C-alpha positions as CSV (number, residue, x, y, z in Angstrom):
1,M,0.1,0.1,0.2
2,P,1.4,3.3,-0.7
3,H,2.5,5.5,2.1
4,L,1.2,8.8,2.8
5,S,2.7,11.2,5.4
6,K,0.6,12.1,8.4
7,K,1.7,15.6,8.0
8,K,-0.9,17.5,5.9
9,V,0.0,20.0,3.3
10,K,-2.0,22.9,2.8
11,R,-4.6,22.9,0.1
12,K,-3.1,25.6,-2.0
13,V,0.3,23.9,-2.1
14,Y,-1.6,20.6,-3.1
15,L,-3.2,22.1,-5.9
16,K,-0.2,23.7,-7.1
17,I,2.0,20.6,-7.0
18,Q,-0.8,18.7,-8.5
19,E,-1.0,21.0,-11.3
20,E,2.9,21.0,-11.8
21,F,2.6,17.2,-12.0
22,I,-0.1,17.0,-14.4
23,S,1.7,19.7,-16.6
24,F,4.8,17.4,-16.5
25,L,3.0,14.2,-17.4
26,S,1.0,15.9,-20.3
27,N,4.2,16.9,-22.0
28,K,4.4,15.2,-25.3
29,R,6.8,12.3,-25.0
30,N,7.4,8.9,-26.8
31,F,6.2,5.7,-25.3
32,D,9.9,4.7,-23.9
33,E,10.5,8.0,-22.3
34,T,6.9,7.9,-20.8
35,K,7.5,4.5,-19.5
36,R,10.9,5.3,-17.8
37,I,9.3,8.1,-16.2
38,Y,6.3,6.1,-15.0
39,E,8.5,3.6,-13.4
40,S,10.8,6.1,-11.9
41,I,8.0,8.1,-10.1
42,F,5.9,5.1,-9.2
43,T,6.5,2.1,-7.0
44,Y,5.6,-1.6,-8.4
45,T,2.8,-1.5,-5.9
46,E,1.4,2.0,-7.2
47,R,2.1,0.9,-11.0
48,L,0.1,-2.4,-10.2
49,M,-2.9,-0.6,-8.4
50,L,-3.1,2.0,-11.2
51,S,-3.1,-0.7,-14.0
52,K,-5.7,-2.6,-12.3
53,R,-7.9,0.4,-11.8
54,L,-7.6,1.6,-15.3
55,S,-8.2,-2.2,-16.5
56,I,-11.3,-2.5,-14.1
57,I,-12.8,0.9,-15.5
58,V,-12.3,-0.4,-19.1
59,M,-13.5,-3.8,-18.6
60,L,-16.7,-2.6,-17.0
61,E,-17.2,-0.1,-20.0
62,V,-16.8,-2.8,-22.5
63,G,-19.3,-5.1,-20.6
64,R,-17.3,-7.7,-18.7
65,S,-18.9,-9.1,-15.7
66,S,-17.7,-8.3,-12.0
67,Y,-17.1,-12.0,-11.7
68,V,-14.8,-12.3,-14.6
69,I,-12.9,-8.8,-13.8
70,E,-12.4,-10.2,-10.1
71,K,-10.9,-13.6,-11.5
72,T,-9.0,-12.0,-14.1
73,L,-7.3,-9.2,-12.2
74,K,-7.3,-11.0,-8.8
75,V,-9.3,-8.1,-7.1
76,S,-12.1,-8.5,-4.5
77,P,-15.8,-7.9,-5.1
78,S,-15.8,-4.7,-3.1
79,T,-12.8,-3.3,-5.2
80,V,-15.1,-4.0,-8.5
81,A,-18.3,-2.6,-6.8
82,R,-16.7,0.7,-5.5
83,I,-14.9,1.3,-9.0
84,L,-18.6,0.5,-10.8
85,Q,-20.1,2.9,-8.3
86,N,-17.8,5.4,-9.2
87,K,-18.1,5.2,-12.7
88,E,-22.0,5.1,-12.7
89,N,-21.4,8.5,-10.5
90,G,-19.4,9.7,-13.8
91,L,-16.0,10.0,-11.9
92,Y,-14.4,8.2,-14.7
93,N,-15.9,10.0,-17.4
94,G,-12.7,11.8,-18.4
95,I,-10.8,8.4,-18.7
96,L,-13.5,6.9,-20.9
97,M,-13.7,10.0,-23.1
98,A,-10.0,9.6,-23.6
99,Y,-10.7,6.2,-25.0
100,T,-12.0,6.2,-28.6
101,K,-13.6,2.9,-29.8
102,R,-10.4,1.9,-31.5
103,E,-8.2,2.6,-28.3
104,E,-10.8,0.6,-26.1
105,A,-10.8,-2.4,-28.5
106,S,-6.8,-2.4,-28.6
107,F,-6.7,-1.9,-25.1
108,W,-9.1,-4.8,-24.1
109,K,-7.6,-7.0,-26.9
110,N,-4.1,-6.7,-25.3
111,V,-5.2,-7.2,-21.9
112,E,-7.1,-10.2,-22.8
113,Q,-4.3,-11.8,-24.8
114,I,-2.0,-11.2,-21.7
115,L,-4.4,-12.5,-19.2
116,S,-5.7,-15.3,-21.1
117,F,-2.3,-16.8,-22.3
118,G,-2.4,-20.6,-21.1
119,L,-5.7,-20.6,-19.7
120,P,-8.6,-23.3,-21.0
121,P,-11.4,-22.3,-22.9
122,I,-14.3,-21.2,-20.9
123,A,-16.5,-23.8,-22.4
124,G,-16.6,-26.7,-24.5
125,R,-14.4,-30.0,-24.9
126,G,-10.9,-30.0,-23.5
127,R,-11.4,-27.2,-20.9
128,W,-10.4,-29.5,-18.0
129,K,-7.4,-31.3,-19.8
130,K,-4.4,-31.8,-17.8
131,S,-2.2,-29.6,-20.0
132,Y,-4.3,-26.7,-19.0
133,L,-4.0,-27.5,-15.3
134,N,-0.4,-28.2,-15.1
135,H,2.0,-25.3,-16.4
136,D,5.0,-27.6,-16.3
137,D,3.9,-29.4,-19.6
């Protein structure tokens, strides 16, 4: 869990440093440069948390069930429910507007390919074959 100091920063200072941070991140950069910045600013835990949160938002938007999201991303039902409630309240409209239909499809396709690698089919013959259950084969 990210560590947050108990010492409160003044609201004016918070707003200013938030503005500077957003300005810094919004500068046009190539993927590799952005990735280096992302990895140097955020800890592994923070990157994982942010990535899962974005994935949940997009998965909800494209119609994935809470159950599938929980099992795929290894998150609790309460996490999915909280993000769904925030989404329904419009908290993530900015994120969703940033994704075009093409980007959403591409994002989900990439996530699905990564997460389903080596998993058995959802239904049909062969879904319980030993080769799916034993990753050493």
